[in-house]
PAKOLRO-70920 format. One line per field, with one value per residue (C-alpha): x, y, z; residue in three letters; residue number from 1. Coordinates in Angstrom, 3 decimals. Layout:
<recs>
x X  ...
y Y  ...
z Z  ...
rest Ala  ...
nr NUM  ...
</recs>
This chain:
<recs>
x 160.897  159.321  161.282  159.385  162.348  161.095  157.431  154.257  152.292  149.041  147.443  145.610  142.446  141.491  138.592  138.010  134.839  134.864  132.226  131.653  129.269  127.893  126.625  122.976  122.121  119.604  116.853  117.451  119.292  122.106  125.174  126.297  129.171  132.821  134.024  132.306  133.854  136.768  138.506  138.399  141.864  141.489  144.998  144.346  140.518  140.555  139.251  141.671  139.681  139.776  142.219  139.683  139.323  136.087  134.121  132.275  133.218  131.478  128.142  128.038  129.348  131.725  130.478  133.112  132.447  132.790  130.561  127.021  124.405  123.291  119.712  118.566  117.259
y 63.809  64.394  64.001  62.597  62.096  64.809  63.841  64.351  67.604  66.122  63.919  64.386  62.310  60.338  58.027  55.283  53.879  50.227  48.175  44.488  42.305  39.187  36.376  35.512  32.033  31.287  30.851  34.367  33.368  35.762  34.430  37.314  36.171  37.044  34.162  35.728  39.157  40.310  41.661  38.394  36.915  33.147  32.484  34.320  34.252  38.025  41.164  43.158  46.350  46.364  43.568  41.802  38.020  36.848  34.343  31.737  33.383  30.689  31.516  35.105  38.646  39.620  41.802  44.446  44.524  48.104  47.422  48.777  47.419  49.887  50.380  48.005  49.555
z 109.085  112.485  115.687  118.685  121.019  123.402  123.235  121.252  121.344  120.024  117.408  114.125  114.091  110.981  110.147  107.627  106.166  105.202  103.430  104.024  102.062  103.759  101.495  100.979  99.712  96.973  99.585  100.940  104.112  105.009  106.803  108.985  111.169  111.695  109.532  106.495  107.106  104.948  108.075  110.045  110.657  110.592  111.921  115.193  115.215  115.645  113.979  111.837  112.527  116.325  117.240  119.464  119.641  118.001  120.058  117.964  114.637  112.580  114.162  115.476  115.059  117.870  120.711  119.912  116.161  114.848  111.818  111.877  109.506  106.856  105.789  103.090  99.839
rest Met  Ser  Asn  Phe  Glu  Thr  Gly  Val  Ser  Gly  Tyr  Val  Glu  Ala  Glu  Ala  Thr  Val  Arg  Val  Phe  Phe  Pro  Ile  Asp  Leu  Arg  Gly  Asn  Ala  Glu  Ile  Cys  Cys  Arg  Gln  Cys  Tyr  Tyr  Phe  Arg  Thr  Ser  Ser  Ser  Ser  Cys  Ala  Leu  Asn  Gly  Glu  Ile  Cys  Gln  Tyr  Pro  Asn  Lys  Tyr  Val  Gly  Ala  Ser  Cys  Pro  Leu  Arg  Arg  Thr  Glu  Glu  Pro
nr 1  2  3  4  5  6  7  8  9  10  11  12  13  14  15  16  17  18  19  20  21  22  23  24  25  26  27  28  29  30  31  32  33  34  35  36  37  38  39  40  41  42  43  44  45  46  47  48  49  50  51  52  53  54  55  56  57  58  59  60  61  62  63  64  65  66  67  68  69  70  71  72  73
</recs>
């Protein structure tokens, strides 16, 4: 087990890739908003990925959202 009582000499960087699928209704309308995201915390109205508060989560994607839309096939 590591001992950090005297400090930290550096960090090992790691990344994660997540996939989120937003629903599309039978008319072809996509609902892309925080409320439809798997990582949206309803109890605190915040994002589980970045910890930021989501403004108007039922209507928009937060300004600090780390997700980037992928190219459609």
